C-alpha atoms as a printed R data frame, in Angstrom:
    type eleno elety resid chain resno       x       y        z
1   ATOM     1    CA   MET     A     1 179.657 -33.210 -134.609
2   ATOM     2    CA   GLU     A     2 178.206 -30.058 -133.044
3   ATOM     3    CA   TYR     A     3 180.511 -27.411 -131.695
4   ATOM     4    CA   PRO     A     4 179.474 -25.176 -128.807
5   ATOM     5    CA   ARG     A     5 178.355 -21.684 -129.695
6   ATOM     6    CA   LEU     A     6 181.136 -19.185 -128.963
7   ATOM     7    CA   GLY     A     7 178.878 -16.284 -127.995
8   ATOM     8    CA   PRO     A     8 177.658 -17.613 -124.599
9   ATOM     9    CA   ILE     A     9 181.187 -18.882 -123.789
10  ATOM    10    CA   LEU     A    10 182.756 -15.478 -124.452
11  ATOM    11    CA   VAL     A    11 180.115 -13.750 -122.397
12  ATOM    12    CA   ALA     A    12 180.725 -16.182 -119.504
13  ATOM    13    CA   LEU     A    13 184.491 -15.678 -119.640
14  ATOM    14    CA   ALA     A    14 184.072 -11.882 -119.735
15  ATOM    15    CA   SER     A    15 181.717 -12.046 -116.724
16  ATOM    16    CA   LEU     A    16 184.258 -14.136 -114.767
17  ATOM    17    CA   ALA     A    17 187.032 -11.730 -115.628
18  ATOM    18    CA   LEU     A    18 184.985  -8.684 -114.563
19  ATOM    19    CA   GLY     A    19 183.950 -10.365 -111.314
20  ATOM    20    CA   ALA     A    20 187.558 -11.269 -110.486
21  ATOM    21    CA   HIS     A    21 188.689  -7.749 -111.382
22  ATOM    22    CA   TYR     A    22 186.209  -5.911 -109.180
23  ATOM    23    CA   SER     A    23 186.445  -8.384 -106.279
24  ATOM    24    CA   GLY     A    24 190.171  -7.791 -106.053
25  ATOM    25    CA   PHE     A    25 191.316 -11.274 -107.043
26  ATOM    26    CA   TRP     A    26 192.800  -9.938 -110.308
27  ATOM    27    CA   SER     A    27 193.444  -6.431 -111.534
28  ATOM    28    CA   ILE     A    28 193.830  -4.934 -114.980
29  ATOM    29    CA   GLN     A    29 197.023  -2.926 -115.124
30  ATOM    30    CA   ALA     A    30 195.964  -0.206 -117.514
31  ATOM    31    CA   ARG     A    31 197.978   2.639 -118.966
32  ATOM    32    CA   ARG     A    32 196.663   5.953 -117.819
33  ATOM    33    CA   PRO     A    33 196.536   8.727 -120.397
34  ATOM    34    CA   TYR     A    34 196.149  11.357 -117.648
35  ATOM    35    CA   ARG     A    35 198.024  12.129 -114.422
36  ATOM    36    CA   VAL     A    36 196.792  10.815 -111.061
37  ATOM    37    CA   PHE     A    37 198.425  11.006 -107.654
38  ATOM    38    CA   ASP     A    38 201.301   8.622 -107.142
39  ATOM    39    CA   GLY     A    39 200.075   5.283 -105.866
40  ATOM    40    CA   GLU     A    40 196.437   5.909 -106.717
41  ATOM    41    CA   ASP     A    41 194.587   2.748 -107.785
42  ATOM    42    CA   GLU     A    42 191.478   3.718 -109.729
43  ATOM    43    CA   THR     A    43 189.957   0.284 -109.485
44  ATOM    44    CA   GLU     A    44 190.241   0.251 -105.711
45  ATOM    45    CA   ARG     A    45 188.465   3.611 -105.549
46  ATOM    46    CA   PHE     A    46 185.322   1.970 -106.960
47  ATOM    47    CA   ASN     A    47 185.440  -1.180 -104.883
48  ATOM    48    CA   CYS     A    48 183.153  -1.827 -101.924
49  ATOM    49    CA   ARG     A    49 184.561  -4.298  -99.460
50  ATOM    50    CA   PRO     A    50 182.528  -6.425  -97.055
51  ATOM    51    CA   PHE     A    51 182.142  -5.013  -93.538
52  ATOM    52    CA   LEU     A    52 185.087  -5.460  -91.199
53  ATOM    53    CA   PRO     A    53 184.645  -7.366  -87.928
54  ATOM    54    CA   LYS     A    54 184.072  -5.277  -84.800
55  ATOM    55    CA   LEU     A    55 187.485  -6.038  -83.288
56  ATOM    56    CA   PHE     A    56 188.047  -2.918  -81.216
57  ATOM    57    CA   ILE     A    57 184.718  -2.184  -79.573
58  ATOM    58    CA   GLY     A    58 185.320  -4.267  -76.457
59  ATOM    59    CA   THR     A    59 189.097  -3.857  -76.369
60  ATOM    60    CA   PRO     A    60 189.986  -0.530  -78.040
61  ATOM    61    CA   PRO     A    61 193.663   0.270  -78.736
62  ATOM    62    CA   ARG     A    62 195.525   2.365  -76.161
63  ATOM    63    CA   THR     A    63 197.632   5.450  -76.617
64  ATOM    64    CA   ASP     A    64 200.810   3.404  -76.067
65  ATOM    65    CA   HIS     A    65 200.018   1.054  -79.002
66  ATOM    66    CA   PRO     A    66 203.065   1.042  -81.394
67  ATOM    67    CA   LEU     A    67 200.940   2.120  -84.367
68  ATOM    68    CA   ILE     A    68 199.526   5.046  -82.420
69  ATOM    69    CA   GLN     A    69 203.022   6.002  -81.305
70  ATOM    70    CA   ASN     A    70 204.253   6.047  -84.886
71  ATOM    71    CA   ALA     A    71 201.156   7.695  -86.383
72  ATOM    72    CA   SER     A    72 202.427  11.256  -86.104
73  ATOM    73    CA   ASP     A    73 205.666  10.493  -87.995
74  ATOM    74    CA   HIS     A    74 203.703   8.550  -90.616
75  ATOM    75    CA   PHE     A    75 201.332  11.402  -91.396
76  ATOM    76    CA   ARG     A    76 204.060  14.018  -91.204
77  ATOM    77    CA   ASP     A    77 206.220  12.043  -93.689
78  ATOM    78    CA   HIS     A    78 203.229  11.634  -96.017
79  ATOM    79    CA   PHE     A    79 202.352  15.305  -95.747
80  ATOM    80    CA   THR     A    80 205.827  16.352  -96.943
81  ATOM    81    CA   LYS     A    81 204.950  14.957 -100.399
82  ATOM    82    CA   GLY     A    82 202.989  18.133 -100.983
83  ATOM    83    CA   ASP     A    83 199.814  16.667 -102.473
84  ATOM    84    CA   ILE     A    84 197.635  17.699  -99.490
85  ATOM    85    CA   ASP     A    85 197.019  21.263  -98.292
86  ATOM    86    CA   SER     A    86 195.291  20.486  -95.016
87  ATOM    87    CA   LEU     A    87 194.678  17.416  -92.941
88  ATOM    88    CA   SER     A    88 192.897  16.719  -89.621
89  ATOM    89    CA   VAL     A    89 193.279  13.131  -88.472
90  ATOM    90    CA   ALA     A    90 192.185  11.323  -85.315
91  ATOM    91    CA   VAL     A    91 191.699   7.830  -83.893
92  ATOM    92    CA   VAL     A    92 188.539   7.771  -81.777
93  ATOM    93    CA   THR     A    93 187.538   4.799  -79.571
94  ATOM    94    CA   PRO     A    94 184.592   4.248  -77.185
95  ATOM    95    CA   SER     A    95 186.879   5.722  -74.532
96  ATOM    96    CA   GLY     A    96 187.511   8.875  -76.533
97  ATOM    97    CA   ALA     A    97 190.220  10.146  -78.892
98  ATOM    98    CA   ILE     A    98 193.576   8.405  -78.445
99  ATOM    99    CA   PHE     A    99 195.318  10.283  -81.244
100 ATOM   100    CA   GLU     A   100 194.621  13.637  -82.875
101 ATOM   101    CA   GLU     A   101 196.812  15.942  -84.939
102 ATOM   102    CA   ASN     A   102 196.336  18.600  -87.573
103 ATOM   103    CA   PHE     A   103 198.652  19.369  -90.482
104 ATOM   104    CA   GLY     A   104 198.980  22.098  -93.102
105 ATOM   105    CA   VAL     A   105 197.115  25.352  -93.688
106 ATOM   106    CA   MET     A   106 193.466  26.251  -93.925
107 ATOM   107    CA   ARG     A   107 193.644  28.109  -97.236
108 ATOM   108    CA   GLY     A   108 195.982  26.542  -99.773
109 ATOM   109    CA   ASN     A   109 196.368  29.551 -102.048
110 ATOM   110    CA   GLU     A   110 196.675  32.227  -99.367
111 ATOM   111    CA   THR     A   111 199.974  33.662  -98.159
112 ATOM   112    CA   GLY     A   112 200.120  33.619  -94.367
113 ATOM   113    CA   SER     A   113 197.138  31.338  -94.044
114 ATOM   114    CA   PRO     A   114 196.279  30.203  -90.496
115 ATOM   115    CA   LEU     A   115 197.323  26.675  -89.585
116 ATOM   116    CA   THR     A   116 194.793  23.857  -89.544
117 ATOM   117    CA   HIS     A   117 193.289  23.064  -86.148
118 ATOM   118    CA   SER     A   118 190.539  20.859  -84.653
119 ATOM   119    CA   HIS     A   119 187.833  23.416  -85.383
120 ATOM   120    CA   SER     A   120 188.776  23.807  -89.064
121 ATOM   121    CA   MET     A   121 185.725  22.980  -91.170
122 ATOM   122    CA   TYR     A   122 185.889  20.692  -94.174
123 ATOM   123    CA   CYS     A   123 183.372  19.721  -96.815
124 ATOM   124    CA   ILE     A   124 183.029  16.170  -95.513
125 ATOM   125    CA   ALA     A   125 181.665  14.524  -98.708
126 ATOM   126    CA   SER     A   126 180.714  10.901  -98.049
127 ATOM   127    CA   THR     A   127 181.413  11.135  -94.335
128 ATOM   128    CA   ALA     A   128 178.018  12.838  -94.244
129 ATOM   129    CA   LYS     A   129 176.512   9.365  -94.836
130 ATOM   130    CA   LEU     A   130 177.226   8.558  -91.193
131 ATOM   131    CA   PHE     A   131 175.145  11.533  -90.069
132 ATOM   132    CA   LEU     A   132 172.327  10.295  -92.276
133 ATOM   133    CA   ALA     A   133 172.550   6.825  -90.757
134 ATOM   134    CA   LEU     A   134 172.504   8.353  -87.282
135 ATOM   135    CA   GLU     A   135 169.400  10.391  -88.197
136 ATOM   136    CA   GLY     A   136 167.695   7.247  -89.407
137 ATOM   137    CA   LEU     A   137 168.549   5.540  -86.101
138 ATOM   138    CA   ILE     A   138 167.116   8.426  -84.121
139 ATOM   139    CA   LEU     A   139 163.865   8.382  -86.135
140 ATOM   140    CA   SER     A   140 163.578   4.610  -85.783
141 ATOM   141    CA   GLU     A   141 163.911   4.916  -81.996
142 ATOM   142    CA   LYS     A   142 161.195   7.585  -82.008
143 ATOM   143    CA   GLY     A   143 158.910   5.304  -84.019
144 ATOM   144    CA   ALA     A   144 158.856   7.523  -87.087
145 ATOM   145    CA   LEU     A   145 160.231   4.714  -89.280
146 ATOM   146    CA   SER     A   146 161.537   1.172  -89.268
147 ATOM   147    CA   TRP     A   147 164.720   0.206  -91.049
148 ATOM   148    CA   HIS     A   148 162.769  -2.715  -92.472
149 ATOM   149    CA   ASP     A   149 160.168  -0.451  -94.047
150 ATOM   150    CA   PRO     A   150 160.042  -0.572  -97.866
151 ATOM   151    CA   VAL     A   151 161.438   2.610  -99.400
152 ATOM   152    CA   ALA     A   152 158.251   2.857 -101.496
153 ATOM   153    CA   LYS     A   153 156.259   3.454  -98.267
154 ATOM   154    CA   TYR     A   154 157.769   6.935  -98.186
155 ATOM   155    CA   LEU     A   155 158.715   7.356 -101.858
156 ATOM   156    CA   PRO     A   156 155.861   5.843 -103.909
157 ATOM   157    CA   ARG     A   157 157.757   6.376 -107.186
158 ATOM   158    CA   PHE     A   158 160.764   4.369 -105.983
159 ATOM   159    CA   ARG     A   159 160.553   1.286 -108.203
160 ATOM   160    CA   PRO     A   160 163.976  -0.346 -108.733
161 ATOM   161    CA   ARG     A   161 164.324  -2.506 -111.836
162 ATOM   162    CA   VAL     A   162 164.901  -6.151 -110.801
163 ATOM   163    CA   ASP     A   163 164.866  -7.989 -114.124
164 ATOM   164    CA   GLY     A   164 168.594  -7.753 -114.746
165 ATOM   165    CA   PHE     A   165 169.755 -10.862 -112.934
166 ATOM   166    CA   VAL     A   166 167.011 -13.378 -113.699
167 ATOM   167    CA   SER     A   167 166.323 -14.535 -117.269
168 ATOM   168    CA   SER     A   168 162.613 -15.242 -117.235
169 ATOM   169    CA   ASP     A   169 159.575 -13.767 -118.860
170 ATOM   170    CA   ALA     A   170 157.800 -14.238 -115.512
171 ATOM   171    CA   THR     A   171 160.215 -11.928 -113.685
172 ATOM   172    CA   PRO     A   172 158.575  -8.590 -112.819
173 ATOM   173    CA   LYS     A   173 160.332  -5.552 -114.231
174 ATOM   174    CA   SER     A   174 160.218  -3.574 -111.035
175 ATOM   175    CA   SER     A   175 159.797  -4.127 -107.311
176 ATOM   176    CA   SER     A   176 158.655  -2.090 -104.322
177 ATOM   177    CA   HIS     A   177 160.228  -4.316 -101.670
178 ATOM   178    CA   MET     A   178 163.657  -2.739 -101.231
179 ATOM   179    CA   THR     A   179 164.076  -1.515  -97.654
180 ATOM   180    CA   LEU     A   180 165.628   1.457  -95.917
181 ATOM   181    CA   LEU     A   181 168.145  -0.946  -94.297
182 ATOM   182    CA   GLN     A   182 169.333  -2.110  -97.690
183 ATOM   183    CA   LEU     A   183 169.967   1.461  -98.779
184 ATOM   184    CA   GLY     A   184 171.743   2.349  -95.557
185 ATOM   185    CA   THR     A   185 174.085  -0.676  -95.640
186 ATOM   186    CA   HIS     A   186 174.919  -0.439  -99.368
187 ATOM   187    CA   LEU     A   187 173.313  -3.839  -99.943
188 ATOM   188    CA   SER     A   188 170.518  -2.602 -102.165
189 ATOM   189    CA   GLY     A   189 172.194  -3.508 -105.471
190 ATOM   190    CA   LEU     A   190 171.811   0.051 -106.759
191 ATOM   191    CA   GLY     A   191 174.781   1.341 -108.758
192 ATOM   192    CA   ARG     A   192 177.279   3.869 -107.451
193 ATOM   193    CA   ASP     A   193 176.111   6.996 -109.295
194 ATOM   194    CA   TRP     A   194 172.863   6.978 -111.267
195 ATOM   195    CA   PRO     A   195 172.113   8.387 -113.789
196 ATOM   196    CA   SER     A   196 175.508   7.142 -114.955
197 ATOM   197    CA   ALA     A   197 177.721   8.611 -117.650
198 ATOM   198    CA   ASN     A   198 179.499   6.667 -120.376
199 ATOM   199    CA   VAL     A   199 182.948   5.309 -119.420
200 ATOM   200    CA   ALA     A   200 183.907   5.116 -123.075
201 ATOM   201    CA   GLU     A   201 187.605   4.225 -122.642
202 ATOM   202    CA   TRP     A   202 187.336   1.548 -119.980
203 ATOM   203    CA   PRO     A   203 189.558  -0.352 -119.055
204 ATOM   204    CA   LYS     A   204 192.186   2.165 -120.189
205 ATOM   205    CA   ASN     A   205 190.795   4.737 -117.736
206 ATOM   206    CA   MET     A   206 187.741   5.549 -115.676
207 ATOM   207    CA   MET     A   207 186.961   8.925 -117.244
208 ATOM   208    CA   GLY     A   208 183.200   9.288 -117.171
209 ATOM   209    CA   GLY     A   209 182.890   7.343 -113.945
210 ATOM   210    CA   GLY     A   210 182.185   8.673 -110.459
211 ATOM   211    CA   PRO     A   211 179.692  11.269 -109.340
212 ATOM   212    CA   PRO     A   212 178.771  14.450 -111.146
213 ATOM   213    CA   PRO     A   213 180.239  16.790 -112.088
214 ATOM   214    CA   THR     A   214 183.475  14.722 -112.442
215 ATOM   215    CA   ASN     A   215 181.676  12.313 -114.774
216 ATOM   216    CA   GLY     A   216 180.632  15.138 -117.102
217 ATOM   217    CA   LEU     A   217 176.971  15.172 -116.039
218 ATOM   218    CA   PRO     A   218 175.132  17.859 -114.054
219 ATOM   219    CA   PHE     A   219 174.108  17.298 -110.461
220 ATOM   220    CA   ARG     A   220 171.138  14.951 -110.543
221 ATOM   221    CA   SER     A   221 167.661  16.064 -109.497
222 ATOM   222    CA   ASN     A   222 165.173  14.019 -107.525
223 ATOM   223    CA   GLU     A   223 163.304  13.326 -110.761
224 ATOM   224    CA   ALA     A   224 166.448  12.131 -112.535
225 ATOM   225    CA   LEU     A   225 167.431   9.882 -109.628
226 ATOM   226    CA   LEU     A   226 164.044   8.106 -109.356
227 ATOM   227    CA   LYS     A   227 163.798   7.839 -113.157
228 ATOM   228    CA   SER     A   228 167.228   6.218 -113.419
229 ATOM   229    CA   ILE     A   229 166.427   3.742 -110.608
230 ATOM   230    CA   ALA     A   230 163.258   2.741 -112.461
231 ATOM   231    CA   GLU     A   231 165.059   2.335 -115.809
232 ATOM   232    CA   THR     A   232 168.429   0.836 -114.910
233 ATOM   233    CA   ARG     A   233 168.755  -2.862 -114.121
234 ATOM   234    CA   LEU     A   234 170.335  -3.673 -110.783
235 ATOM   235    CA   PRO     A   235 173.886  -5.042 -111.219
236 ATOM   236    CA   PRO     A   236 173.578  -7.561 -108.306
237 ATOM   237    CA   PRO     A   237 170.396  -8.579 -106.498
238 ATOM   238    CA   PRO     A   238 169.680  -6.891 -103.164
239 ATOM   239    CA   LEU     A   239 171.479  -8.378 -100.152
240 ATOM   240    CA   LYS     A   240 173.861 -10.408 -102.302
241 ATOM   241    CA   TYR     A   241 176.952  -8.190 -102.594
242 ATOM   242    CA   PRO     A   242 178.032  -4.865 -101.032
243 ATOM   243    CA   SER     A   243 177.869  -2.195 -103.706
244 ATOM   244    CA   TYR     A   244 178.751   1.331 -102.647
245 ATOM   245    CA   SER     A   245 175.946   3.554 -103.844
246 ATOM   246    CA   ASN     A   246 175.623   7.321 -103.751
247 ATOM   247    CA   ALA     A   247 172.333   6.852 -105.602
248 ATOM   248    CA   GLY     A   248 171.092   4.670 -102.711
249 ATOM   249    CA   THR     A   249 172.183   7.256 -100.156
250 ATOM   250    CA   GLY     A   250 170.368   9.978 -102.053
251 ATOM   251    CA   ALA     A   251 167.209   7.918 -102.069
252 ATOM   252    CA   LEU     A   252 167.617   7.178  -98.357
253 ATOM   253    CA   GLY     A   253 167.915  10.886  -97.584
254 ATOM   254    CA   LEU     A   254 164.695  11.582  -99.473
255 ATOM   255    CA   ALA     A   255 162.942   8.717  -97.662
256 ATOM   256    CA   VAL     A   256 164.123   9.818  -94.177
257 ATOM   257    CA   VAL     A   257 162.744  13.325  -94.711
258 ATOM   258    CA   ALA     A   258 159.478  11.990  -96.019
259 ATOM   259    CA   ALA     A   259 159.143   9.549  -93.108
260 ATOM   260    CA   ASN     A   260 159.700  12.317  -90.604
261 ATOM   261    CA   GLN     A   261 157.145  14.601  -92.257
262 ATOM   262    CA   ALA     A   262 154.582  11.777  -92.151
263 ATOM   263    CA   TYR     A   263 155.185  11.318  -88.427
264 ATOM   264    CA   GLY     A   264 153.153  14.327  -87.417
265 ATOM   265    CA   PRO     A   265 152.436  18.039  -87.977
266 ATOM   266    CA   GLY     A   266 155.049  20.685  -87.459
267 ATOM   267    CA   GLN     A   267 157.992  18.531  -88.525
268 ATOM   268    CA   PRO     A   268 161.138  20.008  -90.196
269 ATOM   269    CA   LYS     A   269 160.722  20.277  -93.952
270 ATOM   270    CA   THR     A   270 164.368  19.859  -94.910
271 ATOM   271    CA   TYR     A   271 167.123  17.443  -94.050
272 ATOM   272    CA   ALA     A   272 169.331  20.329  -92.894
273 ATOM   273    CA   GLU     A   273 166.613  21.368  -90.396
274 ATOM   274    CA   LEU     A   274 166.112  17.773  -89.359
275 ATOM   275    CA   VAL     A   275 169.713  17.017  -88.442
276 ATOM   276    CA   GLN     A   276 170.008  20.435  -86.814
277 ATOM   277    CA   ARG     A   277 167.140  19.436  -84.499
278 ATOM   278    CA   ASP     A   278 168.145  15.829  -83.832
279 ATOM   279    CA   ILE     A   279 171.960  15.830  -84.015
280 ATOM   280    CA   PHE     A   280 173.677  19.230  -84.221
281 ATOM   281    CA   ASN     A   281 171.750  20.926  -81.399
282 ATOM   282    CA   PRO     A   282 171.591  18.019  -78.858
283 ATOM   283    CA   LEU     A   283 175.339  17.272  -79.298
284 ATOM   284    CA   LYS     A   284 176.237  20.970  -79.466
285 ATOM   285    CA   LEU     A   285 178.045  20.542  -82.807
286 ATOM   286    CA   ASN     A   286 179.067  24.154  -83.452
287 ATOM   287    CA   GLY     A   287 181.160  23.274  -86.514
288 ATOM   288    CA   SER     A   288 178.660  21.274  -88.512
289 ATOM   289    CA   HIS     A   289 176.447  23.094  -90.991
290 ATOM   290    CA   PHE     A   290 175.326  23.352  -94.628
291 ATOM   291    CA   LEU     A   291 175.954  26.970  -95.414
292 ATOM   292    CA   ALA     A   292 179.013  29.293  -95.253
293 ATOM   293    CA   THR     A   293 178.189  32.522  -93.440
294 ATOM   294    CA   GLU     A   294 180.000  35.631  -92.308
295 ATOM   295    CA   ALA     A   295 180.216  34.035  -88.836
296 ATOM   296    CA   ASN     A   296 181.912  30.808  -89.916
297 ATOM   297    CA   LYS     A   297 183.654  31.486  -93.201
298 ATOM   298    CA   HIS     A   298 187.028  32.114  -91.461
299 ATOM   299    CA   LEU     A   299 187.003  28.487  -90.236
300 ATOM   300    CA   ILE     A   300 186.330  26.821  -93.644
301 ATOM   301    CA   VAL     A   301 189.240  25.014  -95.265
302 ATOM   302    CA   VAL     A   302 189.797  26.025  -98.904
303 ATOM   303    CA   PRO     A   303 192.035  23.785 -101.013
304 ATOM   304    CA   SER     A   304 194.457  25.063 -103.651
305 ATOM   305    CA   LEU     A   305 192.845  22.858 -106.305
306 ATOM   306    CA   GLY     A   306 189.101  23.122 -106.969
307 ATOM   307    CA   PRO     A   307 188.470  25.828 -104.298
308 ATOM   308    CA   GLU     A   308 185.012  26.718 -105.609
309 ATOM   309    CA   ASP     A   309 181.938  25.973 -103.483
310 ATOM   310    CA   GLN     A   310 179.306  23.652 -104.896
311 ATOM   311    CA   ASP     A   311 175.561  23.675 -104.287
312 ATOM   312    CA   LEU     A   312 174.406  20.112 -104.477
313 ATOM   313    CA   LEU     A   313 170.895  19.261 -105.613
314 ATOM   314    CA   ASP     A   314 168.865  17.188 -103.178
315 ATOM   315    CA   ALA     A   315 169.574  13.739 -104.621
316 ATOM   316    CA   MET     A   316 173.325  14.377 -104.720
317 ATOM   317    CA   ASN     A   317 173.517  15.117 -101.005
318 ATOM   318    CA   PRO     A   318 172.620  13.098  -97.924
319 ATOM   319    CA   ALA     A   319 171.005  16.432  -97.064
320 ATOM   320    CA   ALA     A   320 168.133  15.471  -99.318
321 ATOM   321    CA   VAL     A   321 164.626  16.840  -99.179
322 ATOM   322    CA   PRO     A   322 161.965  16.816 -101.882
323 ATOM   323    CA   GLY     A   323 161.469  20.155 -103.551
324 ATOM   324    CA   ALA     A   324 164.148  22.036 -101.634
325 ATOM   325    CA   ALA     A   325 164.888  25.505 -102.983
326 ATOM   326    CA   PRO     A   326 167.561  26.727 -103.258
327 ATOM   327    CA   PRO     A   327 169.794  23.661 -103.667
328 ATOM   328    CA   VAL     A   328 171.323  22.276 -100.489
329 ATOM   329    CA   PRO     A   329 175.046  23.001 -100.130
330 ATOM   330    CA   GLU     A   330 177.376  20.231  -99.099
331 ATOM   331    CA   GLN     A   331 177.642  19.397  -95.402
332 ATOM   332    CA   GLU     A   332 180.656  20.727  -93.584
333 ATOM   333    CA   SER     A   333 182.077  19.636  -90.252
334 ATOM   334    CA   ASN     A   334 185.258  19.490  -88.213
335 ATOM   335    CA   SER     A   335 187.231  16.870  -86.274
336 ATOM   336    CA   TRP     A   336 185.986  18.182  -82.931
337 ATOM   337    CA   ASP     A   337 182.348  17.556  -83.869
338 ATOM   338    CA   HIS     A   338 183.267  14.085  -85.111
339 ATOM   339    CA   PHE     A   339 184.708  13.224  -81.682
340 ATOM   340    CA   LYS     A   340 181.302  14.004  -80.138
341 ATOM   341    CA   THR     A   341 179.293  12.205  -82.816
342 ATOM   342    CA   TYR     A   342 181.240   8.977  -83.044
């Protein structure tokens, strides 16, 4: 009597467990050897949920909606916990803002700091991805690119590795067919942050995960990004599962700039110049920028923890442009500019 080999069975069970864990059907309750904010779920931070239905476009909520009426008390109660220095929050519909309030102070470590207001400028981190998507839309309407263009049309060295999900000698190692749309919708299959660090103590904790420098690696360069995409197997195939990807956004930023430069002579050479021309200037966004200056530094929010400024290399920032020097600082904006943009 032949018994089944245990190796493939164990691999299959482990794959099912990981899939259930990251899809939210089952979670590993791990002990954390380091302190996190109360209620923080590390696993949820790394999930990417399918897109929500567009419920409120045709019938947006009104100012007299019970949740809107209670929003101020909700945020004020949360703010009293003391884990946030400054907060600007708004609910914006196609009809305009139906709720907007500001809480806290602009400089967490400064005695007598001015209070937060609608023109207070924050480093907006991944919210900058929406500006990048809008820039791509503008360029597509001008005819400078199509969302269905392969990324390799603008970045010839972009060759994602596609042999990770098909076991066949006939499967090509790399492909040039991934599109700009797949990058912009997080359906490319690219991992969250490549090159990735080693999460040595998973599932006990996620130390080593996330973007640099929190994962222990330096900010990635364009070369490192494209090299890691060519060497690392895709976790899921493109278009099969939403997978939040800073690496994909970095590549999209590089491709958008390259597409615009190929459109004709005299085009902006950097992403910062591009969005200044196509978004900031037309919408009169006076609080959106990439560089602190003497003129705007008094409006920049500085937290009590991690107050230092960071210059992000091209591939770490949606403000990505090949060969930029010096590195591009992180995008900053305020709630007032967001009203106009969204």
